[in-house]
N, C-alpha and C positions, 0 to 999 in steps of 0.2 A: 742581713738579708736587708735593701733599703726598705722603706718608706714607700707608701704607694703614694701615686698619685691622687690625688682628693677627686679626679674625673673619676676614678674609677672605681671609686669606695660608694658604687652605686650597683645593686644589683639590677636585671632584667628582667620584668613581671615572670618570667618562667622563672629564673633561676631564685626568686623572691617567692614565690609559691610554692616550688621544688623544697628551698627549706622550711616552710611553714609547715608543710605534709609531717617532715621526717622529721621537728622539735613538737608536732601535736601529737603522735605519733609517741616519741619519746617520752612525753609530758603522760599521757593518759597511761602508759605503763607503768610509771615508774611515779608512781603517788605519795610511793612515800618520802619523796624528798619532797615532797612539797604541800602536805597536807591542807583542806580548805581553798587553795586555790581553785581558780577556775581561770581554762583555759579561752576562753573567749574573753574575758577580760585583758589576762598575758595578749594574746594577738591585736586586741586592740591598743595596746601599749605600743607592740611594734610595731604596726601601719603608722602608727606615727611618729618614727622612729629608724627612717631609711637609713641612715649612716651605722646605726647599731646591729641594724640585718647583714650593714657587711661585713661587721666585725665575727658577727655569730656565723655567718656562713665560712667566714675563712679558719675562725675553729673549729667548725666541724670538718673542711677541707684536709687539713691538719689531721684531723683525727681523734678531736677534743669532745665529741661527743657531747654538746653543751645543753643544760637542761635546768630549771629554773629549782631555785633550793631554796628560795628565799623573797620577802617584801616589803618594803622598806616603809611604812605608817605614814611617817613623816612628808616624803618624797613623792608617795604613790610610783616608783621605779622596783620592777621587777629586778633580784637577782641571779644571775645564772655563773654554773658553774662546769670549768669541766672535769664528765662524771664518765669518761671513760674508763673503762678495769684497771688497763693500766696507764702510763705517762703516755700522753696524743705520740703516736708511730711518728707522725712529721715536725714533731718538736724536738728529737735527740738529738745527742750527740755533741752537747753544745757549753760551750762555760757559762762562765754566770755572765758576763757583762764585756763590752766591746774593749774593757783598758785591758781584761782580762786576757780575752784571745789574741790583743795586738800582744801584750809582755811576753805567749808562747813562741819560743825560737824554733823550735822542729813539731812535727802534725799539728799543726794548727787548726784549731776545727773554722767550718766553715761560717757556720753560724754563733751567738750566743743570745741566750735566753732572756733577756730587757729588751736588745734590739729588738727581738722575732716577736716579742709581746707587744712592743710601742708601735711595731708595724699594721701588728693584727687591729690593737685600739684596745686592748686588754690589759691587765696588770695580773702580776704574778701573785698565787693565791699564801697568803703570808703564813703563820704558824698554828696562828691561833684558827682561823678559815680552812686549814690543813685537816686538821682536827674537829671541826662540825664536819667536814665533808665526810671525814673515815665516820662520824657517825652515821650517817643516810648508808651506807654498805661498807665491802673492804675494797679499797683499792692500794694500788700498786705493790700486789704482793710478788713478780718478779720483777717489778722496774723502780727508780726512784724523781721524785721531782724538784726540780730546785725551787727553795720558796724565796718572796721578799724578805731580802735580807739588811737588819737596822744597820744605819750608818757605822754606829761602832765598829761592829763587827768585821766589816766592810772593808772601815778603810787599812786595818790588821792586815788584810789580805783574806779573809776567808770569809765563806760563805754559806748557808744554810739551806739543808735539804730533809725531806722526810720521806718513809716508806712505812710498807706494814710487812711484819716479820712474825713467826708465834704467836701469831694472833694479839701482837702489840703495836702499837703505832708511835714509830721513834722519829724524833727529829735529832739530823745529826748537823756536821759543819764538814767543811772540805775547803781545799784550797781555792778561788777563786778561779785560777787558770786548769783544775782539772775538766775533764768529761770523761764520758762512757758512752757506749752505746745503748744504752741500758738509764739512763737519766735522761730527762725532757725537762718540760716544766708547764706545770698545768694553769691558766690563767682564771678569771674572773672579768664579767662584764653587769654593768647598771644597766636596765633601758626601761 
């Protein structure tokens, strides 16, 4: 996936209003994800960060269902995670990164998780963030999600992914070149 031109990283007023409606409804419907936080303050922050709204819209368009999961008191930023029940549909069937994608001799996937995340303007969840997300609900019961992998594991040709099976959250490893129809990635964004 190629990075979008910076002039395209702005939503029209109609697109922005539609996104804010969806985010507000999701925020109000899932208060357990962000206890004690106020939508009016989140919206004020979004109003001041149009490029971040573009990224949130891309998260939404690819099936991520972004929602607020935290607030950083030091920076005043709200933290959004992909909160779709299963890994986002528009980000599945990807290997881990560009190097792995290019190394495949046969059946090369069209995209890779790292480049797609960069194009959207988000980062992959870490294993710790994935565990935090799973405390807010049950995610990836049928799918799995690539996780940001420490450099020392990636250098050896591996990458991490997670899922939830048997009422337990698992973090596993796989070769970076592997890809599956049911594996995508979840991202996060500070606004």
